[in-house]
C-alpha positions in Angstrom: 135.9 -101.3 -15.5 136.6 -98.7 -13.0 134.7 -98.4 -9.6 132.7 -95.2 -10.6 131.4 -96.7 -13.8 130.6 -99.9 -12.0 128.6 -97.9 -9.4 126.7 -96.0 -12.3 125.9 -99.3 -13.9 124.4 -100.6 -10.8 122.3 -97.4 -10.4 121.4 -97.4 -13.9 120.6 -101.3 -14.0 117.4 -102.9 -15.4 116.2 -103.5 -11.8 115.2 -99.7 -11.6 113.8 -99.4 -15.0 111.1 -100.9 -17.3 112.4 -103.1 -20.1 110.1 -102.2 -23.0 110.3 -101.0 -26.4 110.9 -97.3 -25.4 114.1 -95.7 -24.2 115.8 -92.5 -23.7 119.1 -91.5 -25.2 121.1 -88.6 -23.8 123.7 -87.3 -26.3 126.7 -85.4 -25.3 130.1 -84.3 -26.8 132.6 -86.9 -25.4 135.9 -86.6 -24.0 139.0 -88.8 -23.9 139.6 -91.4 -21.0 143.3 -90.8 -20.7 145.8 -88.3 -22.1 147.1 -90.8 -24.8 143.9 -90.7 -26.6 144.0 -87.1 -27.2 145.3 -86.9 -30.8 142.6 -89.5 -31.9 139.9 -87.7 -29.9 140.9 -84.3 -31.6 140.8 -85.9 -35.0 137.1 -86.9 -34.5 136.4 -83.5 -33.0 137.5 -81.8 -36.2 136.0 -84.1 -38.7 139.1 -86.3 -39.5 141.5 -83.4 -40.2 143.8 -84.1 -37.2 145.9 -81.4 -35.5 149.5 -80.2 -35.3 151.5 -82.0 -32.4 151.9 -78.7 -30.5 148.3 -78.3 -30.4 147.7 -82.0 -29.0 150.3 -81.3 -26.4 148.7 -78.1 -25.3 145.4 -80.0 -25.0 146.9 -82.7 -23.0 148.5 -80.0 -20.7 144.9 -78.5 -20.2 143.3 -81.9 -19.6 146.2 -82.9 -17.0 145.6 -79.7 -15.2 142.0 -80.9 -14.5 142.9 -84.4 -13.5 143.2 -86.5 -16.7 146.1 -88.9 -16.4 147.9 -91.4 -18.7 146.1 -94.4 -17.1 142.3 -94.4 -16.4 141.3 -92.8 -13.0 138.9 -94.4 -10.6 136.3 -91.5 -11.0 136.6 -91.2 -14.8 136.8 -87.9 -16.9 134.3 -85.3 -15.7 132.1 -85.2 -18.7 131.5 -88.8 -19.0 131.0 -89.1 -15.2 128.5 -86.6 -14.8 126.7 -87.5 -18.0 126.4 -91.2 -16.9 125.2 -89.8 -13.4 122.6 -87.7 -15.1 121.3 -90.7 -17.1 121.2 -92.8 -13.8 119.2 -90.1 -12.0 116.8 -89.5 -14.9 116.3 -93.3 -15.3 115.5 -93.5 -11.5 112.9 -90.8 -12.1 111.2 -92.1 -15.2 111.5 -95.9 -14.3 112.7 -96.2 -18.0 115.9 -97.3 -19.6 118.2 -94.4 -20.2 121.2 -94.6 -22.4 124.2 -92.2 -23.1 125.9 -91.8 -26.5 128.8 -89.6 -27.1 129.6 -88.0 -30.5 133.4 -87.8 -30.2 134.4 -90.6 -27.9 133.3 -93.7 -26.0 130.6 -94.6 -25.5 130.1 -93.7 -29.0 126.5 -93.0 -30.4 126.7 -95.9 -32.9 127.8 -98.3 -30.2 125.0 -97.4 -27.9 122.5 -97.7 -30.7 123.8 -101.1 -31.2 123.3 -102.0 -27.7 119.7 -100.6 -27.7 118.9 -102.7 -30.5 120.1 -105.8 -28.8 117.8 -104.9 -25.8 114.9 -104.7 -28.1 114.3 -100.9 -28.1 112.1 -99.7 -30.9 111.6 -96.1 -30.1 114.1 -93.7 -29.0 113.6 -90.3 -27.3 117.1 -88.5 -27.9 117.7 -85.6 -25.9 120.7 -83.4 -27.0 122.6 -82.1 -23.9 123.6 -78.9 -25.6 120.4 -76.8 -25.0 120.8 -74.1 -27.5 120.1 -75.3 -31.0 122.8 -75.0 -33.7 122.7 -76.5 -37.0 126.3 -77.5 -36.6 127.0 -78.9 -33.3 123.3 -80.1 -32.7 123.2 -81.1 -36.5 126.2 -83.5 -36.1 124.6 -85.3 -33.2 121.4 -85.6 -35.3 123.3 -87.0 -38.2 125.3 -89.5 -36.1 122.1 -90.7 -34.6 120.3 -91.0 -37.9 123.2 -92.8 -39.5 123.5 -95.3 -36.6 119.8 -96.0 -36.4 119.0 -96.2 -40.1 115.4 -97.7 -40.5 115.7 -99.8 -37.4 114.1 -97.6 -35.0 111.6 -94.7 -34.6 113.5 -91.6 -33.1 112.2 -88.5 -31.5 115.1 -85.9 -31.5 114.6 -83.3 -28.9 116.9 -80.2 -29.3 116.5 -76.4 -28.9 115.2 -76.3 -25.3 117.3 -73.2 -24.5 114.1 -71.6 -22.9 112.9 -74.4 -20.8 111.7 -72.8 -17.5 113.3 -75.7 -15.4 116.7 -75.2 -17.2 116.6 -71.5 -16.2 115.7 -72.4 -12.7 118.4 -75.0 -12.3 121.0 -72.2 -13.4 119.4 -69.6 -11.2 119.6 -71.8 -8.0 123.4 -72.1 -8.7 123.8 -68.5 -9.4 121.9 -67.2 -6.7 124.1 -68.8 -4.2 127.2 -67.7 -6.0 126.1 -64.2 -6.3 125.2 -63.9 -2.6 128.8 -65.3 -1.7 130.5 -62.9 -4.3 128.6 -59.7 -2.6 129.8 -61.0 0.6 133.3 -61.2 -0.6 133.2 -57.9 -2.4 132.3 -56.0 1.0 130.3 -53.3 -0.9 132.3 -53.3 -4.2 130.7 -53.6 -7.5 129.6 -57.1 -8.6 128.6 -58.1 -11.9 127.2 -61.4 -13.5 128.7 -62.6 -16.7 126.9 -65.4 -18.4 128.8 -67.3 -21.2 128.3 -69.8 -24.0 130.8 -71.6 -26.2 131.8 -69.6 -29.1 131.3 -71.1 -32.7 133.0 -70.2 -36.0 131.2 -67.3 -37.8 130.8 -69.1 -40.8 128.7 -71.9 -39.3 126.0 -69.5 -38.0 125.8 -66.5 -40.5 123.8 -66.3 -43.6 125.7 -67.0 -46.8 125.1 -66.7 -50.4 126.4 -70.1 -51.2 126.0 -73.3 -49.1 128.8 -73.8 -46.6 130.5 -77.1 -45.8 131.2 -78.2 -42.2 132.3 -81.7 -41.1 130.9 -83.0 -44.3 127.6 -81.5 -43.8 126.0 -78.9 -46.3 124.8 -76.2 -44.2 121.7 -74.0 -45.0 122.2 -70.5 -46.0 119.8 -69.0 -43.8 121.3 -67.5 -40.4 121.5 -69.8 -37.5 119.7 -69.1 -34.0 122.4 -70.2 -31.7 123.4 -67.0 -30.5 119.9 -65.8 -29.9 119.1 -68.9 -28.0 122.3 -68.6 -25.8 121.3 -65.2 -24.8 117.6 -66.2 -24.3 118.7 -68.8 -21.7 120.7 -66.1 -19.9 117.8 -63.5 -19.9 115.4 -66.2 -18.4 118.1 -66.8 -15.5 118.4 -63.3 -14.8 114.5 -62.7 -14.9 114.3 -65.5 -12.2 116.9 -63.5 -10.2 115.6 -60.1 -10.6 115.1 -59.8 -6.8 118.7 -59.7 -6.2 120.3 -59.1 -9.6 119.8 -55.6 -11.3 119.3 -55.6 -15.1 122.3 -53.3 -15.5 124.6 -55.8 -13.8 124.6 -58.7 -15.9 126.4 -59.4 -19.3 127.0 -61.8 -21.9 130.1 -63.1 -23.9 131.3 -66.1 -25.8 134.0 -68.3 -24.3 136.5 -70.7 -25.6 137.0 -69.7 -29.1 138.9 -72.3 -31.0 142.4 -72.1 -32.7 141.1 -73.4 -36.1 141.8 -70.2 -38.0 138.9 -68.0 -39.2 136.7 -65.6 -37.3 134.8 -66.8 -34.2 131.9 -65.0 -32.8 132.4 -62.8 -29.7 132.9 -60.6 -27.7 135.3 -62.9 -25.8 135.3 -63.5 -22.1 138.7 -61.7 -22.0 137.5 -58.5 -23.7 134.4 -58.5 -21.4 136.4 -58.8 -18.2 138.6 -55.9 -19.3 135.6 -53.8 -20.2 134.0 -54.7 -16.6 137.1 -53.7 -14.9 137.2 -50.3 -16.7 133.6 -49.8 -15.8 134.4 -50.2 -12.1 133.4 -53.6 -11.2 135.3 -55.4 -8.5 134.0 -58.9 -8.7 132.4 -60.7 -11.6 130.6 -63.9 -11.2 130.7 -66.2 -14.4 128.1 -68.8 -15.3 128.3 -70.9 -18.4 124.9 -71.4 -19.6 125.4 -73.8 -22.5 127.1 -76.6 -20.4 125.3 -78.9 -18.2 128.4 -80.4 -16.2 131.9 -79.8 -15.5 134.4 -80.3 -18.1 137.5 -78.7 -19.8 135.8 -75.5 -20.9 134.8 -74.9 -17.1 137.4 -76.4 -15.0 140.5 -75.2 -17.3 139.1 -72.2 -19.3 137.3 -70.6 -16.4 138.8 -71.9 -13.4 142.5 -71.6 -14.5 142.8 -69.5 -17.7 140.3 -66.8 -16.7 141.4 -66.5 -13.3 144.7 -65.6 -14.5 143.2 -63.0 -17.0 141.3 -61.5 -14.1 144.4 -61.4 -11.7 146.4 -59.5 -14.4 143.5 -57.1 -14.6 143.1 -56.6 -10.8 139.9 -58.3 -10.8 138.0 -60.9 -8.8 136.2 -63.5 -10.5 134.3 -66.6 -9.3 132.0 -69.1 -10.7 128.5 -70.7 -10.1 128.7 -74.3 -9.4 128.1 -76.4 -12.7 124.5 -78.2 -12.8 126.0 -81.7 -12.6 123.5 -83.8 -10.7 121.1 -80.9 -10.0 117.6 -82.2 -9.3 116.2 -79.3 -11.2 118.2 -80.3 -14.2 116.9 -83.8 -14.0 113.4 -82.6 -13.5 113.9 -80.6 -16.8 115.1 -83.7 -18.7 112.1 -85.5 -17.3 109.6 -82.9 -18.5 111.4 -83.0 -22.0 110.8 -86.9 -22.2 107.2 -86.5 -21.1 106.1 -83.3 -23.0 108.8 -82.7 -25.6 110.0 -79.1 -26.6 106.9 -77.0 -26.2 108.4 -73.5 -26.9 108.1 -72.7 -30.5 110.1 -69.8 -32.0 109.7 -68.6 -35.6 112.8 -69.3 -37.8 114.3 -66.0 -39.0 113.9 -65.1 -42.7 116.7 -65.5 -45.0 118.9 -62.7 -45.1 117.5 -61.0 -42.1 119.7 -59.4 -39.5 119.6 -62.1 -36.8 121.9 -60.1 -34.4 124.9 -58.2 -34.5 127.8 -60.1 -33.3 131.4 -59.3 -32.7 133.7 -60.9 -35.2 137.2 -62.1 -33.9 140.3 -61.6 -36.3 141.6 -65.0 -37.5 144.0 -66.7 -35.1 146.2 -69.6 -35.1 144.2 -72.1 -33.0 143.2 -74.8 -31.0 140.8 -76.2 -33.8 137.5 -76.3 -31.8 139.1 -78.7 -29.6 136.9 -77.2 -26.8 133.8 -77.7 -29.0 
């Protein structure tokens, strides 16, 4: 066990939490611990299909750029490190056991559930750390947990908390500082804010005549609210910043489109940056609103790839700091445990026009590796 996990284990130990029949489970995507695990990890991400070797090598390159190595590092991979820290901080607030389960890597959801059973847990309050609800991504978390639990425990599954006021406040706190810094650096130039969320394949969210299969799940035919919820989060952040952010100066796009073939929702960040440059903006501050901590889609896609795009456009970009160990985020998670998801939104009627989305042309792709 490396030093970081040892310290997190101490912080999240039983001495700080009640040992009873109820516990909290944070659900996250998962990420490989070393570069050599990439092929196996991507096979899980793609539902068992696996990916060509050149795609595996490209992802290894990207992860290496943000610090992943052939051997485990003392601090651990970013996503795992921060999720464990969030669990430890939440446990300290709740005085209740908080566990972590990953869908695509260690600690796997099934393994965590087994540990919870051994610890005598009878009721799980599960929080999906993807705030915007999607029947595919969130649905896969739900299915993994349901399969692992069976009939052995009672489960309260909390998802779709995109409009939680403390989530918006946590993001706004980070953006306020980043925007202030950007205005100073721009020295009177035009500054825009660009909120982003992870793109998904169009077929997984659009209404269809026949059911669509995705990772072994049969999707419902009605449209999905994922894109609407992503933009709802952005609107709430902007509203909390209306004293310093003009309504005309913030925008939204989808990032990290996969390379799995078939259309993905857009517009892309690259397209939007080009449009903002043409509109006369000098500096753009990005903030991904679907990610609660640092990982490859932030540290590589934004901090490296989009920086190169901006440089080629003659545009300056910066990024709001990730939430990571934000006390306001931890307060949001605490409130979810105590009060659940209180915001209710009616589901769109079948066949309704949920929202007009830009559809990207099929590409030879990194198969949702950045999902």
